[in-house]
C-alpha positions as CSV (number, residue, x, y, z in Angstrom):
1,M,246.6,89.7,168.2
2,H,248.6,89.8,165.0
3,M,252.2,88.7,164.9
4,K,254.4,89.8,161.9
5,I,256.3,86.9,160.5
6,T,259.2,87.5,158.0
7,A,262.0,85.6,156.3
8,Q,265.2,87.6,156.4
9,K,268.8,87.1,155.2
10,G,271.9,88.0,157.1
11,D,272.3,89.9,160.4
12,N,269.1,91.7,161.4
13,G,269.8,93.5,164.6
14,R,268.8,92.6,168.1
15,Y,266.1,90.3,169.5
16,D,264.4,89.7,172.8
17,L,264.6,85.9,172.3
18,L,266.5,83.5,170.0
19,V,264.9,80.1,169.7
20,M,266.9,77.0,168.6
21,G,266.4,73.3,168.8
22,M,268.7,70.4,169.9
23,F,268.4,66.8,169.2
24,E,269.0,64.3,172.0
25,Q,272.8,64.1,172.8
26,E,273.7,66.0,169.5
27,V,275.4,69.2,170.3
28,E,277.6,69.8,167.2
29,H,275.3,72.4,165.5
30,I,275.0,74.5,168.7
31,K,278.7,74.6,169.6
32,K,279.4,78.0,168.1
33,I,276.6,79.7,170.0
34,D,277.5,77.8,173.2
35,E,281.1,79.0,173.0
36,K,279.8,82.6,173.2
37,L,277.7,81.6,176.2
38,N,280.8,80.2,178.0
39,G,279.6,76.7,177.5
40,E,276.3,77.1,179.5
41,I,274.4,74.6,177.4
42,A,277.2,72.0,177.6
43,A,277.3,72.5,181.4
44,A,273.5,71.9,181.6
45,I,273.9,68.8,179.5
46,K,276.7,67.5,181.8
47,K,274.6,68.1,184.9
48,K,271.7,66.3,183.0
49,E,269.5,69.4,183.5
50,F,269.0,69.3,179.7
51,T,269.5,66.4,177.4
52,G,267.5,67.4,174.3
53,E,264.6,65.1,175.1
54,T,261.4,66.0,173.3
55,G,259.7,69.0,174.9
56,Q,262.6,70.0,177.3
57,L,263.2,73.7,177.6
58,K,266.3,75.6,178.6
59,S,266.3,79.4,178.9
60,I,269.6,81.2,179.1
61,S,270.5,84.9,179.5
62,T,273.1,85.9,176.9
63,L,274.5,88.8,179.1
64,G,274.9,90.8,175.9
65,K,277.2,88.3,174.3
66,L,274.7,87.6,171.4
67,P,272.3,89.9,169.6
68,A,269.4,88.5,171.7
69,E,268.7,89.0,175.4
70,K,267.8,85.4,176.0
71,I,268.2,82.0,174.2
72,L,265.6,79.3,174.4
73,V,266.9,75.8,173.6
74,I,264.1,73.3,172.9
75,G,264.7,69.5,173.1
76,L,263.7,67.9,169.8
77,G,264.1,64.2,170.8
78,K,265.8,61.6,168.7
79,K,266.7,62.7,165.2
80,T,265.3,59.5,163.7
81,D,261.9,60.2,165.2
82,Y,261.7,63.9,164.2
83,T,258.7,64.9,162.0
84,K,257.0,68.1,160.8
85,E,254.5,67.6,163.7
86,N,257.5,67.8,166.1
87,I,258.5,71.1,164.5
88,R,255.0,72.5,165.0
89,R,254.9,71.4,168.6
90,A,258.3,72.8,169.3
91,A,257.3,76.1,167.7
92,G,254.1,76.2,169.7
93,A,256.0,75.7,172.9
94,A,258.6,78.3,172.0
95,I,256.0,81.0,171.2
96,R,254.3,80.5,174.5
97,V,257.6,80.8,176.4
98,A,258.2,84.0,174.3
99,L,254.8,85.3,175.4
100,S,255.5,84.5,179.1
101,L,258.9,86.3,178.9
102,N,257.3,89.3,177.2
103,A,259.7,88.9,174.3
104,R,258.2,91.2,171.7
105,K,260.7,90.5,168.9
106,C,261.9,86.9,168.4
107,T,264.0,85.0,165.9
108,T,263.8,81.2,165.5
109,L,266.2,78.6,164.1
110,L,263.9,75.6,164.5
111,H,263.6,75.2,160.7
112,E,267.3,74.5,160.5
113,A,267.0,71.2,162.4
114,E,266.5,68.8,159.4
115,C,264.1,65.9,159.4
116,E,263.8,63.2,156.9
117,S,261.8,63.8,153.6
118,T,261.2,67.5,154.3
119,T,262.3,70.6,152.4
120,E,263.3,73.7,154.2
121,S,260.2,75.4,152.9
122,E,258.1,72.7,154.6
123,R,259.9,73.1,157.8
124,I,259.5,76.9,157.7
125,A,255.7,76.4,157.1
126,A,255.6,74.0,160.1
127,V,257.3,76.6,162.3
128,V,254.8,79.2,161.2
129,E,251.9,76.9,161.9
130,G,253.0,76.0,165.4
131,S,253.8,79.6,166.2
132,V,250.5,81.1,164.9
133,L,248.3,78.4,166.4
134,G,250.3,78.4,169.7
135,L,249.9,82.1,170.2
136,Y,246.0,82.0,170.1
137,R,244.0,83.4,173.0
138,F,240.2,83.7,173.2
139,N,240.0,87.1,174.9
140,Q,237.4,89.0,172.9
141,Y,235.1,89.4,175.8
142,K,237.7,90.4,178.4
143,T,237.7,94.1,179.2
144,D,239.8,94.2,182.4
145,K,243.4,95.2,181.6
146,K,243.3,93.7,178.2
147,E,245.6,96.4,176.8
148,Q,248.3,95.2,179.3
149,E,248.4,91.6,178.1
150,K,251.7,90.4,176.9
151,Q,252.2,89.8,173.2
152,V,254.7,88.8,170.6
153,D,255.0,91.5,167.8
154,E,257.4,89.9,165.4
155,L,258.9,86.5,164.5
156,V,261.9,86.5,162.2
157,I,263.0,83.4,160.3
158,P,266.6,83.7,159.1
159,T,267.0,82.0,155.7
160,N,268.3,82.3,152.2
161,N,265.5,80.2,150.8
162,S,263.8,82.0,147.9
163,E,260.5,80.2,148.5
164,A,260.4,81.1,152.2
165,N,258.0,84.0,151.9
166,E,255.5,82.0,149.8
167,A,255.6,79.2,152.5
168,I,255.0,81.7,155.2
169,H,252.1,83.4,153.4
170,K,250.4,80.1,152.8
171,A,250.9,78.8,156.3
172,E,249.6,82.1,157.8
173,T,246.5,81.9,155.5
174,V,245.6,78.4,156.5
175,C,246.3,79.1,160.2
176,T,244.4,82.4,160.2
177,S,241.3,80.4,159.0
178,T,241.9,77.8,161.6
179,L,241.9,80.5,164.3
180,H,238.7,81.7,162.8
181,V,237.2,78.3,163.6
182,R,238.4,78.6,167.1
183,D,236.8,82.0,167.5
184,M,233.5,80.8,166.1
185,V,233.4,77.7,168.2
186,N,234.5,79.4,171.4
187,T,231.9,82.1,171.0
188,P,228.9,81.4,173.3
189,A,225.5,80.4,172.1
190,N,223.8,83.7,173.1
191,I,226.0,85.4,170.5
192,A,226.8,82.6,168.0
193,T,223.3,81.7,166.9
194,P,222.4,80.0,163.6
195,R,222.1,83.4,162.0
196,Y,225.6,84.3,163.3
197,L,227.0,81.4,161.4
198,A,225.1,82.3,158.3
199,D,226.5,85.9,158.5
200,E,230.0,84.5,158.8
201,A,229.4,82.5,155.6
202,L,228.0,85.6,153.8
203,K,231.2,87.5,154.5
204,L,232.9,85.2,152.0
205,K,231.0,86.6,149.1
206,K,233.7,89.3,148.9
207,L,236.2,86.5,148.2
208,G,234.2,85.3,145.2
209,V,232.2,82.6,147.1
210,K,228.5,82.1,146.2
211,V,226.5,81.8,149.3
212,K,222.8,80.7,149.6
213,V,221.0,80.8,152.9
214,Y,217.8,78.7,153.1
215,E,215.4,79.9,155.7
216,K,212.8,77.9,157.7
217,D,209.9,78.4,155.2
218,E,212.0,77.3,152.3
219,L,213.3,74.3,154.3
220,Q,209.7,73.2,155.1
221,K,208.8,73.3,151.4
222,M,212.0,71.4,150.5
223,G,211.2,68.6,153.0
224,F,214.1,69.1,155.5
225,N,211.9,67.5,158.1
226,A,214.7,65.7,160.1
227,F,216.6,69.0,160.4
228,L,213.5,71.0,161.3
229,A,212.5,68.4,163.9
230,V,215.6,69.2,165.8
231,A,215.2,72.9,165.5
232,Q,211.5,73.1,166.5
233,G,212.2,73.2,170.3
234,S,214.2,76.5,170.0
235,A,213.2,80.1,169.6
236,Q,216.2,80.6,167.2
237,P,215.2,80.1,163.6
238,P,217.2,77.4,161.7
239,V,219.2,78.1,158.5
240,F,220.8,75.8,155.9
241,V,223.8,77.5,154.2
242,V,225.4,76.4,150.9
243,M,228.6,78.0,149.8
244,E,230.2,77.4,146.3
245,Y,233.6,78.3,144.9
246,G,235.2,77.6,141.6
247,S,233.8,75.7,138.6
248,G,234.5,72.5,136.7
249,K,233.0,69.0,136.2
250,D,234.5,67.5,139.4
251,V,232.7,68.8,142.4
252,Y,233.9,68.1,146.0
253,A,231.6,68.7,148.9
254,C,232.2,69.2,152.7
255,I,229.2,69.3,155.1
256,G,229.5,70.4,158.7
257,K,227.2,69.9,161.7
258,G,226.1,73.3,163.1
259,I,224.3,72.8,166.4
260,T,225.0,76.2,168.0
261,F,223.9,74.9,171.4
262,D,223.1,71.3,172.3
263,S,221.1,70.9,175.5
264,G,220.3,67.3,174.6
265,G,216.6,68.2,174.1
266,L,214.1,66.2,176.1
267,N,216.9,63.7,176.7
268,I,218.7,66.5,178.5
269,K,222.4,66.3,179.1
270,P,224.0,66.2,182.6
271,T,224.7,69.6,184.1
272,T,228.5,69.0,184.2
273,G,230.1,70.2,181.0
274,M,226.9,71.5,179.4
275,E,228.5,74.9,179.1
276,D,230.9,73.4,176.6
277,M,228.0,72.5,174.3
278,K,228.6,75.6,172.3
279,M,231.3,73.5,170.6
280,D,228.7,71.4,168.8
281,K,228.9,73.8,165.9
282,A,232.6,72.9,165.2
283,G,231.8,71.1,161.9
284,A,229.9,74.1,160.5
285,A,232.7,76.5,161.6
286,T,235.3,74.2,160.0
287,V,233.6,74.2,156.6
288,I,233.1,78.0,156.7
289,A,236.9,78.4,157.3
290,L,237.8,75.7,154.8
291,M,235.9,77.7,152.1
292,E,237.6,80.9,153.3
293,T,241.0,79.2,152.9
294,V,240.3,77.8,149.5
295,A,239.1,81.2,148.2
296,R,242.1,83.1,149.7
297,L,244.6,80.6,148.2
298,K,242.6,80.6,144.9
299,L,242.8,76.8,144.6
300,S,241.6,75.5,141.3
301,V,238.9,73.4,142.7
302,H,235.1,73.3,142.5
303,L,234.0,73.1,146.1
304,I,230.7,73.0,147.9
305,C,230.6,73.6,151.6
306,A,227.3,73.4,153.4
307,F,226.0,73.3,157.0
308,P,222.6,73.0,158.7
309,A,222.5,75.3,161.8
310,C,220.1,75.3,164.7
311,E,219.9,74.9,168.4
312,N,218.8,71.6,170.1
313,M,216.6,72.9,173.0
314,L,213.8,71.5,175.1
315,S,210.4,73.2,175.2
316,G,206.7,72.4,174.6
317,T,207.5,72.2,170.9
318,S,210.5,69.9,171.1
319,Y,210.6,66.7,169.1
320,K,210.1,63.6,171.3
321,P,211.6,60.1,171.6
322,G,209.5,57.7,169.5
323,D,208.6,60.3,166.9
324,I,208.7,59.1,163.3
325,I,210.0,61.7,160.9
326,T,210.2,61.6,157.1
327,S,213.6,62.9,155.9
328,Y,214.5,64.8,152.7
329,N,215.2,61.5,150.9
330,K,211.8,60.1,152.1
331,K,213.2,57.5,154.5
332,N,211.2,57.4,157.7
333,I,213.3,57.8,160.9
334,E,212.2,56.5,164.3
335,M,213.8,59.1,166.4
336,M,214.7,57.4,169.7
337,N,216.9,60.0,171.5
338,T,216.8,63.8,171.2
339,D,220.5,64.0,172.1
340,A,221.3,62.2,168.8
341,E,220.4,65.4,166.9
342,G,223.6,65.7,164.8
343,R,222.8,62.8,162.6
344,M,219.3,64.1,162.1
345,V,220.4,67.5,160.8
346,L,223.1,65.9,158.6
347,S,220.8,63.3,157.1
348,D,218.9,66.0,155.2
349,A,222.0,68.0,154.3
350,L,223.8,65.0,152.9
351,S,220.8,63.9,150.8
352,F,220.3,67.4,149.4
353,I,223.9,68.0,148.5
354,E,224.2,64.6,146.8
355,K,221.0,65.2,144.8
356,Q,221.7,68.8,143.8
357,Y,225.4,68.7,143.1
358,A,226.4,65.1,142.4
359,P,229.8,65.5,144.0
360,K,232.7,63.3,143.1
361,A,233.4,62.9,146.8
362,M,231.6,64.1,149.9
363,I,232.9,64.5,153.4
364,D,231.0,65.4,156.5
365,L,232.5,66.7,159.8
366,A,230.6,66.5,163.0
367,T,231.0,66.4,166.8
368,L,228.7,63.5,166.6
369,T,229.3,61.0,169.4
370,G,230.8,61.0,172.9
371,A,231.7,57.4,172.1
372,C,234.4,58.7,169.7
373,V,236.1,60.5,172.6
374,V,235.9,57.2,174.6
375,A,237.4,55.3,171.7
376,L,240.1,57.7,170.5
377,G,240.5,60.5,173.0
378,Y,241.6,63.9,171.7
379,W,244.4,62.8,169.3
380,A,242.6,61.2,166.4
381,T,239.5,61.9,164.4
382,G,237.2,58.9,163.8
383,L,236.9,58.2,160.1
384,M,234.3,55.9,158.6
385,T,233.9,55.2,154.9
386,T,233.3,52.5,152.4
387,D,235.8,54.0,150.0
388,D,239.3,52.8,150.5
389,G,240.9,55.4,148.2
390,L,239.4,58.3,150.2
391,F,240.5,56.8,153.5
392,E,244.1,56.5,152.2
393,Q,244.1,60.1,150.9
394,L,242.8,61.5,154.2
395,R,245.1,59.2,156.2
396,D,248.1,60.6,154.3
397,A,246.8,64.2,154.7
398,G,246.4,63.6,158.4
399,K,250.0,62.4,158.7
400,E,251.3,65.5,156.9
401,T,249.2,68.0,158.9
402,G,249.3,66.3,162.3
403,E,245.5,66.2,162.2
404,R,245.4,62.4,162.2
405,V,242.5,60.2,161.4
406,W,241.7,56.6,162.5
407,R,239.5,54.3,160.5
408,L,236.6,52.4,162.1
409,P,234.7,49.7,160.2
410,L,231.3,50.1,158.5
411,W,230.6,46.4,158.0
412,D,227.1,45.2,157.1
413,E,226.8,43.4,160.4
414,Y,226.5,46.8,162.2
415,K,223.3,47.6,160.3
416,D,221.2,45.5,162.7
417,I,222.0,48.0,165.5
418,L,219.6,50.5,163.8
419,R,216.9,48.1,162.6
420,S,213.5,49.6,163.4
421,E,210.2,47.8,163.9
422,N,208.2,50.9,163.1
423,A,210.1,52.8,160.4
424,D,213.0,52.5,157.9
425,V,215.7,53.1,160.5
426,R,216.2,53.9,164.1
427,S,218.2,57.0,164.9
428,V,220.2,55.2,167.7
429,G,220.8,51.6,168.7
430,R,219.2,49.8,171.7
431,S,222.5,49.9,173.6
432,Y,225.7,51.9,173.7
433,D,227.6,49.3,171.7
434,A,229.6,50.7,168.8
435,G,228.1,54.1,169.3
436,T,230.4,56.0,166.8
437,I,230.0,53.4,164.1
438,A,226.2,53.4,164.7
439,G,226.2,57.2,164.0
440,A,228.0,56.6,160.7
441,I,225.7,53.6,159.8
442,F,222.7,55.9,160.2
443,L,224.2,58.6,158.0
444,K,225.0,56.0,155.3
445,N,221.3,55.6,154.8
446,F,221.2,59.1,153.3
447,V,224.1,58.8,150.8
448,E,223.1,56.7,147.8
449,K,226.0,56.6,145.3
450,T,228.6,59.2,146.2
451,P,232.0,58.2,147.6
452,W,231.6,59.5,151.2
453,V,233.6,59.9,154.4
454,H,232.2,60.6,157.8
455,L,234.7,62.4,160.2
456,D,233.7,62.3,163.8
457,I,235.5,65.2,165.4
458,A,233.9,65.0,168.8
459,G,237.3,64.4,170.5
460,T,239.6,66.5,168.2
461,A,237.5,69.6,167.9
462,W,237.9,70.5,171.6
463,M,240.9,70.3,173.8
464,P,240.4,70.1,177.6
465,E,243.8,71.8,178.4
466,N,246.6,73.8,176.7
467,K,248.8,71.3,174.9
468,Y,251.5,71.8,172.3
469,Y,250.0,74.4,169.9
470,Y,246.5,73.8,171.0
471,T,244.7,76.1,173.5
472,K,242.0,74.9,175.9
473,G,238.8,75.0,174.0
474,A,238.2,74.9,170.3
475,T,241.1,73.5,168.2
476,G,240.1,74.3,164.6
477,T,240.9,70.7,163.6
478,G,239.8,69.9,160.0
479,V,240.9,73.0,158.1
480,R,244.5,72.0,157.6
481,L,243.6,68.4,156.9
482,L,241.1,69.2,154.2
483,V,243.1,71.9,152.5
484,N,246.0,69.4,152.2
485,W,243.5,66.8,150.7
486,L,242.1,69.3,148.3
487,E,245.5,70.6,147.1
488,K,246.4,67.0,146.2
489,K,243.1,66.7,144.2
490,V,244.1,69.9,142.3
491,K,247.5,68.4,141.5
492,D,246.0,65.1,140.4
């Protein structure tokens, strides 16, 4: 569903819904409108039906007294606590109310509520982000009465800001790619195979992106044995995809885990929740959409995005606990649990990208460990790195985009968790202790010199319920975070 978003000056006709925000106990800026409504908002405040607390909603019929059929007032909370993320969340809530009211044409004043250290253009962008992301529905495979579904056709942002259209365009571009991630991740494994992901990457060639797809035969010659070990239990052929955009001495690389379905292999997962294991390709989907965004925005950056894609299935050809596998960088891995497949496929990919492209910085994104969900839930991505500068950059990008990261340590003491008696490194520890850190410690064995960050998106890539501007299912987390990070690299 496409919603037209425009910035307009002056009086622009009638609307189905007017959206506005109100800070807690601050009614001055809504007095003019409230007077036309015979003081309905003030009356609601007096009765304590509405106080402006964060997330509160008050819908009022205008009875023709304003150029909108209804007004939606959203509580913005305390002004001192108000941030760009609050704007996104308010906009996401508003667009869902608009959808439920079948309001086809809406106008919003949410950008007018100022928050510290933001420009109006930034607030407009936040409104667009919350609105576009909040409107998402995964309904491609519904055929019954689909044409009757409610939709919002147009969102108007009244402003005299000369930079508004540029802010809208950029926000729409980034969010459209984020929704592309959601579509790819939500698409089930019988459709979204490794080849499907490769084809999605190949579509970017029309945007000037170089795309190379390595097939199984090539990967065997290259020595991608850890990756191929995971893939060998499936009938679906594995692929390793490398995308490149731009040029220049400083190369930045982002690598995503692309397990299109994760059964757990011989260490099979429990039945409950296995249908959600189509989400294990979120890292790969994110780097595809990141490259799409960078190319559409024409950022002056030399970027490599890559992903190994395969299924983790159980069959007579599956890899087995206790197997010893020689990785791309010649380290021998004692593979102790077939459900720890993400680190196996990433190990070869990280080594290859470092060797072939010598990036200035390298970031991997992976739905790697259930332990990360236990530790951080759904509201922070686990970040592990030995580079303080990269951590600070991504922490700041997370604060700006609302895609927050939280650092976990990579101290040398943790290395003992993966000490193997039979090979160079165990794939998992002997217990569940520090499970998320252990995953990063394993990957660190396959990065020699490059400044590197591991982002465990196991919690943030998938939302168990509709919340704010997120829809149940895939979130698309990572695109906005990394675009923000790369933009600052361009400016530096």
